[in-house]
C-alpha positions as CSV (number, residue, x, y, z in Angstrom):
1,M,71.2,38.5,-64.4
2,R,70.9,41.9,-66.1
3,A,74.1,43.8,-66.6
4,L,74.6,47.5,-67.5
5,H,77.9,48.4,-69.1
6,F,78.9,52.1,-69.5
7,C,82.0,53.0,-71.5
8,F,83.0,56.7,-71.3
9,E,85.4,58.0,-74.0
10,L,88.1,60.5,-73.1
11,H,89.6,62.2,-76.2
12,E,90.3,65.9,-76.8
13,P,89.7,66.4,-80.6
14,L,92.5,68.0,-82.5
15,V,92.1,70.9,-84.8
16,L,94.0,71.2,-88.2
17,G,94.7,74.9,-87.5
18,D,96.7,73.9,-84.4
19,F,99.4,72.4,-86.7
20,L,99.6,75.7,-88.5
21,N,99.4,77.9,-85.4
22,E,96.1,79.3,-86.8
23,S,93.8,78.1,-84.1
24,A,92.9,80.7,-81.5
25,G,91.9,78.3,-78.8
26,G,94.0,75.2,-79.4
27,G,96.4,73.3,-77.2
28,E,96.5,74.1,-73.6
29,Q,93.6,76.6,-73.6
30,S,91.3,74.1,-75.3
31,F,92.2,71.3,-72.9
32,R,91.8,73.4,-69.8
33,Q,88.3,74.6,-70.9
34,A,87.3,70.9,-71.5
35,D,88.7,70.0,-68.1
36,K,86.5,72.5,-66.4
37,E,83.3,71.7,-68.4
38,I,83.8,67.9,-69.0
39,Y,86.5,66.1,-67.1
40,Q,86.0,67.5,-63.6
41,P,82.3,66.7,-63.5
42,L,82.9,63.2,-64.9
43,F,85.7,62.4,-62.5
44,A,83.7,63.7,-59.6
45,L,80.8,61.5,-60.6
46,L,83.0,58.4,-61.0
47,E,84.8,58.9,-57.7
48,R,81.6,59.6,-55.8
49,N,79.9,56.5,-57.0
50,T,82.8,54.1,-56.7
51,Q,83.0,55.1,-53.0
52,K,79.2,54.7,-52.5
53,H,78.7,51.5,-54.5
54,K,81.3,48.8,-54.6
55,Q,79.3,47.1,-57.3
56,F,79.6,50.1,-59.6
57,K,81.9,49.1,-62.5
58,F,82.5,50.7,-65.9
59,S,85.0,51.1,-68.7
60,L,87.1,54.0,-70.0
61,L,88.2,54.5,-73.5
62,I,91.1,56.9,-73.2
63,S,93.1,58.0,-76.3
64,G,96.9,58.3,-76.0
65,I,96.5,61.9,-77.3
66,W,94.3,62.7,-74.2
67,L,96.8,61.1,-71.9
68,D,99.7,63.1,-73.3
69,Q,97.7,66.3,-72.9
70,A,96.6,65.4,-69.4
71,E,100.2,64.7,-68.3
72,R,101.3,68.0,-69.7
73,Y,98.5,70.3,-68.7
74,E,96.7,68.7,-65.8
75,P,98.7,65.9,-64.1
76,E,96.1,65.8,-61.3
77,L,93.7,64.1,-63.7
78,V,96.1,61.3,-64.3
79,R,96.6,60.8,-60.5
80,R,92.8,60.6,-60.0
81,L,92.6,58.1,-62.8
82,K,95.3,55.9,-61.2
83,K,93.2,55.9,-57.9
84,L,90.1,54.8,-59.8
85,V,92.1,52.0,-61.6
86,N,93.5,50.8,-58.2
87,L,90.0,50.3,-56.9
88,K,89.5,47.5,-59.5
89,Q,86.2,49.1,-60.6
90,V,87.3,50.5,-63.9
91,E,88.6,48.8,-67.0
92,I,90.9,50.6,-69.5
93,I,90.0,49.7,-73.1
94,V,92.9,49.2,-75.6
95,T,92.8,51.6,-78.6
96,P,95.2,53.0,-81.2
97,Y,97.4,55.5,-79.4
98,Y,96.7,58.4,-81.8
99,H,92.9,57.8,-82.1
100,S,93.5,56.7,-85.7
101,L,92.0,54.2,-88.2
102,A,95.5,53.3,-89.4
103,F,94.4,49.6,-89.7
104,F,92.8,50.5,-93.1
105,Y,95.8,52.2,-94.5
106,N,99.0,50.7,-93.0
107,Q,98.8,47.8,-90.6
108,D,102.4,48.1,-89.5
109,E,101.7,51.6,-88.3
110,F,98.5,50.3,-86.7
111,A,100.3,47.6,-84.8
112,E,102.9,50.1,-83.6
113,Q,100.2,52.4,-82.2
114,V,98.4,49.6,-80.4
115,R,101.7,48.3,-78.9
116,S,102.5,51.9,-77.8
117,Y,99.2,52.2,-76.1
118,R,99.5,49.0,-74.2
119,E,103.0,50.0,-73.0
120,K,101.6,53.4,-72.0
121,I,98.8,52.1,-69.8
122,R,101.1,49.5,-68.4
123,Q,103.5,52.2,-67.4
124,V,101.0,54.7,-66.1
125,F,98.3,52.4,-64.6
126,G,100.0,49.1,-64.2
127,V,97.4,47.2,-66.2
128,D,97.2,45.2,-69.4
129,G,94.1,45.9,-71.5
130,R,92.1,42.8,-72.6
131,I,89.3,44.5,-74.7
132,F,89.8,46.6,-77.8
133,A,87.9,49.4,-79.4
134,M,88.5,51.6,-82.4
135,P,87.6,55.3,-82.6
136,E,83.9,55.7,-83.5
137,M,83.6,52.0,-82.4
138,V,84.5,50.9,-86.0
139,Y,84.2,47.2,-86.6
140,C,84.7,44.6,-89.4
141,D,85.8,41.0,-89.8
142,G,89.3,41.7,-90.8
143,L,89.8,44.0,-87.8
144,A,88.3,41.4,-85.5
145,K,90.7,38.7,-86.8
146,W,93.7,41.1,-86.3
147,V,92.6,41.9,-82.8
148,E,92.4,38.2,-81.9
149,D,95.8,37.5,-83.4
150,F,97.2,40.3,-81.4
151,G,96.1,38.5,-78.2
152,L,93.1,40.5,-77.1
153,A,89.9,38.8,-76.0
154,G,87.1,41.1,-77.1
155,M,85.9,44.2,-79.0
156,L,83.4,47.0,-78.6
157,A,81.5,47.8,-81.8
158,G,79.0,50.3,-83.1
159,G,76.6,50.2,-86.0
160,A,74.4,47.5,-84.5
161,E,71.1,48.8,-85.9
162,K,72.5,48.7,-89.4
163,V,73.8,45.1,-89.3
164,L,71.9,43.2,-86.6
165,D,68.5,43.9,-88.2
166,W,65.9,42.5,-85.8
167,R,68.4,40.9,-83.5
168,S,69.2,42.5,-80.2
169,P,72.5,44.2,-79.3
170,N,72.0,43.0,-75.7
171,H,73.9,39.8,-76.3
172,V,77.5,38.7,-76.6
173,Y,78.4,37.7,-80.1
174,E,81.2,35.7,-81.7
175,V,82.9,36.2,-85.1
176,V,83.2,33.9,-88.1
177,G,86.8,32.9,-88.5
178,C,87.8,33.7,-84.9
179,E,88.4,31.1,-82.3
180,Y,87.5,33.0,-79.1
181,L,87.0,36.7,-79.8
182,R,83.8,38.2,-78.5
183,V,82.0,41.4,-79.6
184,L,79.8,43.8,-77.6
185,F,77.5,45.9,-79.7
186,E,76.3,49.2,-78.4
187,N,72.6,49.6,-77.7
188,E,72.3,52.6,-80.1
189,H,68.5,53.0,-79.5
190,L,69.0,53.8,-75.8
191,A,72.2,55.8,-76.2
192,R,70.6,58.0,-78.9
193,K,67.6,58.7,-76.7
194,L,69.9,59.9,-73.9
195,V,72.3,62.0,-76.0
196,A,69.4,63.6,-78.0
197,Q,67.5,64.4,-74.7
198,D,64.5,62.6,-76.0
199,A,61.2,64.0,-74.8
200,E,60.3,60.6,-73.4
201,L,63.1,61.0,-70.8
202,L,62.4,64.6,-69.8
203,M,60.3,65.7,-66.9
204,E,59.6,69.1,-65.3
205,K,61.3,69.8,-62.0
206,K,61.5,72.8,-59.7
207,T,65.1,73.5,-58.8
208,D,64.4,76.6,-56.6
209,E,61.3,77.6,-54.7
210,G,59.3,80.2,-56.7
211,A,61.4,79.6,-59.9
212,E,59.9,78.3,-63.1
213,P,60.2,74.5,-63.4
214,K,62.8,73.3,-65.9
215,K,63.0,70.1,-67.9
216,V,65.6,67.6,-66.7
217,L,66.5,64.0,-67.5
218,S,64.6,61.4,-65.5
219,A,66.5,58.4,-64.3
220,K,63.3,56.6,-63.5
221,R,62.0,57.0,-67.0
222,F,65.3,55.8,-68.5
223,Q,65.3,52.7,-66.2
224,K,61.8,51.8,-67.4
225,L,63.2,51.8,-70.9
226,L,66.1,49.7,-69.7
227,D,63.8,47.2,-68.1
228,L,61.8,46.8,-71.4
229,D,65.0,46.4,-73.5
230,C,66.4,43.8,-71.1
231,L,63.5,41.5,-72.2
232,R,65.5,41.1,-75.5
233,G,68.8,40.4,-73.8
234,G,70.5,41.0,-70.5
235,V,73.8,42.8,-71.4
236,V,73.1,46.5,-72.2
237,N,76.2,48.4,-73.6
238,L,76.1,52.2,-73.7
239,Y,79.2,54.0,-75.2
240,L,79.2,57.7,-74.4
241,D,81.6,60.5,-75.3
242,A,82.6,62.3,-72.1
243,K,81.5,65.6,-73.7
244,I,77.9,64.6,-72.8
245,F,78.6,66.1,-69.4
246,A,79.0,69.5,-71.0
247,D,76.3,69.1,-73.6
248,L,73.6,67.9,-71.2
249,R,74.6,70.0,-68.2
250,D,71.4,72.1,-68.4
251,V,69.2,69.0,-68.2
252,G,70.9,67.6,-65.1
253,I,73.1,64.9,-66.5
254,I,75.1,64.5,-63.3
255,A,72.1,64.1,-61.1
256,F,70.6,61.7,-63.7
257,F,73.6,59.4,-63.5
258,D,73.8,59.5,-59.7
259,E,70.2,58.4,-59.4
260,L,70.4,55.9,-62.2
261,I,73.4,54.1,-60.7
262,A,71.8,53.9,-57.3
263,N,68.4,52.8,-58.6
264,W,69.8,50.1,-60.9
265,L,72.0,48.5,-58.2
266,E,69.1,48.4,-55.7
267,V,67.2,45.9,-57.9
268,S,68.0,42.3,-57.1
269,G,69.7,40.6,-60.1
270,N,71.0,43.8,-61.6
271,C,74.7,44.6,-61.8
272,M,77.1,47.0,-63.5
273,V,80.2,45.6,-65.3
274,G,83.3,46.5,-67.2
275,A,83.9,45.3,-70.8
276,A,85.8,42.1,-70.0
277,E,83.2,40.9,-67.4
278,A,80.4,41.7,-69.9
279,C,82.1,39.4,-72.5
280,I,81.8,36.4,-70.2
281,L,78.4,37.0,-68.6
282,E,76.7,34.7,-71.1
283,E,77.7,32.0,-73.6
284,P,77.5,33.4,-77.2
285,S,74.8,31.6,-79.2
286,M,75.4,33.4,-82.5
287,E,78.3,34.3,-84.7
288,M,78.4,36.9,-87.4
289,S,80.4,38.1,-90.4
290,I,80.5,41.8,-91.3
291,L,82.9,42.5,-94.2
292,Q,82.3,46.2,-94.6
293,A,83.4,48.5,-91.7
294,V,80.6,49.8,-89.6
295,G,80.6,52.2,-86.6
296,K,78.7,54.8,-84.8
297,G,79.0,57.2,-87.8
298,A,78.4,54.6,-90.5
299,E,75.7,54.8,-93.2
300,I,74.8,51.5,-94.8
301,D,72.1,50.5,-97.1
302,T,70.2,47.8,-95.3
303,E,69.2,46.1,-98.6
304,E,72.8,45.0,-98.9
305,I,72.5,43.0,-95.7
306,Q,72.0,39.2,-96.2
307,S,71.4,36.5,-93.6
308,A,72.1,32.8,-93.9
309,G,72.1,29.7,-91.7
310,A,75.3,28.2,-90.4
311,G,74.6,24.7,-89.1
312,E,73.9,24.7,-85.3
313,R,74.6,28.4,-85.1
314,N,72.9,31.2,-87.0
315,L,75.1,33.3,-89.2
316,L,74.4,36.9,-88.7
317,P,74.4,39.6,-91.5
318,V,77.0,39.4,-94.2
319,L,77.5,42.5,-96.2
320,A,77.8,41.1,-99.7
321,E,80.2,42.1,-102.5
322,K,82.3,44.3,-100.3
323,V,86.1,44.2,-100.0
324,A,87.2,43.5,-96.4
325,C,89.4,45.9,-94.5
326,E,88.3,49.1,-96.4
327,P,87.8,52.3,-94.4
328,P,84.2,53.1,-93.3
329,I,82.0,54.6,-95.9
330,W,82.0,58.0,-94.4
331,L,85.8,58.2,-94.7
332,R,85.9,56.9,-98.3
333,G,86.1,58.8,-101.6
334,G,86.9,62.4,-102.5
335,A,89.1,64.7,-100.4
336,R,89.1,62.4,-97.4
337,S,90.7,59.5,-99.2
338,E,93.2,61.7,-101.0
339,A,94.2,63.3,-97.7
340,A,94.7,59.8,-96.1
341,E,96.8,58.6,-99.0
342,L,99.0,61.7,-98.9
343,L,99.6,61.3,-95.2
344,Y,100.4,57.6,-95.0
345,A,102.6,57.8,-98.1
346,M,105.0,59.9,-96.0
347,R,105.5,57.3,-93.3
348,K,108.8,55.9,-94.3
349,E,110.3,59.4,-94.8
350,I,109.1,60.5,-91.4
351,L,110.3,57.5,-89.5
352,A,113.7,57.7,-91.3
353,S,114.2,61.1,-89.8
354,E,114.4,59.6,-86.3
355,D,112.9,62.8,-85.0
356,D,110.6,61.9,-82.1
357,K,108.7,65.2,-82.1
358,L,108.2,65.1,-85.9
359,T,107.0,61.5,-85.7
360,Q,104.6,62.4,-82.9
361,D,103.1,65.3,-85.0
362,F,102.9,63.0,-88.0
363,R,100.9,60.4,-86.1
364,R,98.7,63.0,-84.5
365,M,97.6,63.9,-88.0
366,M,96.1,60.4,-88.3
367,A,93.4,61.2,-85.7
368,V,90.0,60.4,-87.2
369,E,88.5,63.8,-86.5
370,L,91.1,65.4,-88.7
371,Q,90.3,63.2,-91.7
372,E,86.6,64.0,-91.1
373,A,87.4,67.7,-91.1
374,V,89.0,67.7,-94.5
375,I,85.7,68.5,-96.2
376,D,85.2,71.6,-94.0
377,E,88.8,72.7,-93.8
378,G,89.8,72.0,-97.4
379,L,92.4,69.8,-98.9
380,E,94.8,72.7,-99.5
381,K,95.1,73.4,-95.8
382,W,95.8,69.6,-95.3
383,K,98.5,69.7,-97.9
384,K,100.0,72.8,-96.2
385,V,100.4,70.9,-93.0
386,L,102.0,67.9,-94.8
387,D,104.4,70.3,-96.6
388,G,105.5,71.5,-93.2
389,L,106.2,67.9,-92.0
390,K,108.2,67.2,-95.2
391,R,110.3,70.3,-94.6
392,R,111.1,69.2,-91.1
393,A,111.9,65.7,-92.3
394,N,114.4,67.1,-94.8
395,E,116.0,69.3,-92.2
396,A,116.3,66.2,-89.9
397,K,117.9,64.3,-92.8
398,K,120.5,67.0,-93.3
399,S,121.2,67.1,-89.5
400,Q,121.8,63.3,-89.6
401,A,124.3,63.7,-92.4
402,V,126.2,66.3,-90.4
403,E,126.2,64.1,-87.3
404,I,127.4,61.1,-89.3
405,S,130.3,63.2,-90.7
406,R,131.2,64.5,-87.2
407,A,131.1,61.1,-85.7
408,Y,133.3,59.7,-88.4
409,T,135.8,62.6,-87.9
410,K,136.0,62.0,-84.2
411,K,136.6,58.3,-84.7
412,R,139.2,59.0,-87.3
413,D,141.0,61.5,-85.1
414,R,141.1,58.9,-82.3
415,G,142.5,56.4,-84.7
416,D,139.4,54.2,-84.3
417,V,138.7,54.0,-88.1
418,D,140.3,50.9,-89.5
419,A,138.6,49.8,-92.6
420,V,135.6,52.0,-93.2
421,K,134.1,51.4,-96.6
422,V,131.7,53.6,-98.6
423,E,130.3,52.2,-101.7
424,M,128.6,54.2,-104.5
425,K,127.4,53.4,-107.9
426,R,128.6,55.7,-110.7
427,P,126.9,54.6,-113.9
428,E,128.7,55.5,-117.1
429,P,126.9,55.8,-120.4
430,E,128.8,52.9,-121.9
431,D,128.9,50.8,-118.8
432,A,126.2,51.2,-116.2
433,S,127.3,48.2,-114.2
434,R,130.6,49.7,-113.1
435,E,131.0,50.3,-109.3
436,V,133.5,52.4,-107.6
437,K,134.5,51.4,-104.1
438,I,136.5,53.7,-101.8
439,V,138.5,51.8,-99.2
440,F,140.1,53.3,-96.1
441,G,143.2,51.5,-94.8
442,A,143.7,49.4,-97.9
443,K,147.1,48.0,-98.9
444,R,148.7,50.2,-101.6
445,S,149.4,48.3,-104.8
446,S,152.5,48.7,-106.9
447,G,152.9,51.4,-109.5
448,I,153.1,55.2,-109.5
449,N,149.3,55.6,-109.2
450,G,148.8,52.4,-107.1
451,M,145.8,51.3,-109.1
452,N,144.3,50.6,-112.5
453,V,141.6,53.1,-112.9
454,H,140.0,51.3,-115.8
455,A,137.8,48.5,-114.5
456,G,136.3,45.9,-116.8
457,Q,132.6,45.3,-117.1
458,G,131.0,44.0,-113.9
459,Q,134.3,44.5,-112.0
460,V,134.7,46.4,-108.8
461,T,137.4,49.0,-108.7
462,E,139.1,49.6,-105.3
463,V,140.5,53.0,-104.8
464,P,143.1,52.9,-101.9
465,V,143.1,56.0,-99.8
466,H,146.2,56.6,-97.6
467,R,145.7,56.9,-93.9
468,L,147.6,59.7,-92.1
469,T,151.0,58.6,-90.8
470,R,150.4,59.9,-87.3
471,L,147.3,57.7,-87.0
472,A,148.9,54.6,-88.3
473,E,151.3,54.6,-85.4
474,H,148.4,53.9,-83.0
475,D,146.9,51.1,-85.0
476,E,148.4,48.1,-83.2
477,G,146.1,45.7,-84.8
478,V,146.9,46.7,-88.4
479,P,149.8,44.8,-90.1
480,E,152.8,46.9,-91.0
481,A,152.3,46.1,-94.6
482,E,148.9,47.9,-94.5
483,Q,150.2,51.0,-92.7
484,V,150.9,54.1,-94.8
485,A,154.6,54.7,-95.7
486,S,156.1,57.5,-93.7
487,E,157.7,59.0,-96.7
488,A,154.2,59.9,-98.2
489,P,153.7,63.7,-98.2
490,M,151.3,64.9,-95.5
491,D,149.3,67.3,-97.7
492,E,148.2,64.7,-100.3
493,P,146.4,62.2,-98.0
494,V,144.7,65.0,-96.0
495,K,143.1,66.3,-99.2
496,K,142.0,62.9,-100.2
497,V,140.3,62.2,-96.8
498,R,138.5,65.5,-96.9
499,G,137.4,64.7,-100.4
500,V,136.0,61.4,-99.2
501,R,134.1,63.2,-96.4
502,K,132.5,65.3,-99.0
503,I,131.4,62.2,-100.8
504,I,130.0,60.8,-97.7
505,R,128.0,63.9,-97.0
506,K,126.7,64.1,-100.6
507,L,125.6,60.4,-100.5
508,V,123.7,60.9,-97.3
509,I,122.1,64.2,-98.1
510,E,121.3,63.7,-101.8
């Protein structure tokens, strides 16, 4: 059996200027333009061929960013996607929600994005993804192990020509250290010929009578290349960005796919599959170890690749003397690394703000194309965006303090506050271990001041603060001994409570 597996990627690239409102064509305008030139032709092609050919199956790699934009600007695209998924002819590939490489910087953040994506496709399409892919089809051993531990069954990977050497990408591979995970490498040779409009695939064709012939892609010529390549393995994986339908429009990309799908399925023994089915078409006969991250954009010195035997199985290339789980080479060093470090260092501060819109903007900044754009855009522009995020986080923090204060005031006025404690450390030059504890509703001790203000070393000083008499009357659960004496002046306790509220606000804000 010979299988052809197409995976189309849907992601609308973000522009750094959009975060500063400097981009003239960002946001909705950019998405609607892409919808007209890319998504409408692609969806029409998929819908037409799923109706014509029940054997036509494929995969879609859809970023969470794209889904958010589609739901906001063109909900009809999402509805059409649901219909395709319901036909059971398309497989949704799991990916980090924000098209990021967070795995190499913060794995807690990475896990959160993958969980969010699975929840999203379950909510929108009613499916659970089984196969995983990173942006740019990035792959390495550490990532593969993480994916298996997460419960996924397979991965899509790029960079085959750089690590597989003479071995064919048209096979299913296993991973050293993994129990069952399988990897599908892209056939970069064929994908590159198609995307680059290789002269070997072009033929002259007259579109109108009397008009000059124009060069278009030939499905028959491409199928001949497929037939030759299948002699080296029967599972051909082609991972294509959806923008190919805009870039190759003039050479008849739509007609090319229509003809290729029909011609391929006419041949006995040929089939088209999704990613999960491709993983089980054959029993893997080889396992591999790739320590350094590779992908469609990777650049690796092939002299570093080493091969070795592994008992009954052959051990595929091991990239020697490389630390596992490092970002791909093209995102390492210089401004790109500094930009990533600055961004991920803000994570705790951003999440503490509990501002959903701010958190979303922060995570959108992790999109791989923005890291790649740092060289062109400049690190100063990147820092300007991060400063804006920090400012919003500080504003959210202050708002939290105000809300805490308001919530406490409401509870106090209702008499719901019984024994609220606020602790703060007030180091003294001579005794840094002293702690001051402010206790609401505490029993007043004897003496004029009701306390001994001088605590010994390591001791905790409790400062009783009187509750208002009118509130104590409603506290049925508080013993009479702990209620405030009615003869206490009203002005004094009110001032003390307000003072404590100032302390609370100061502690939260500063």
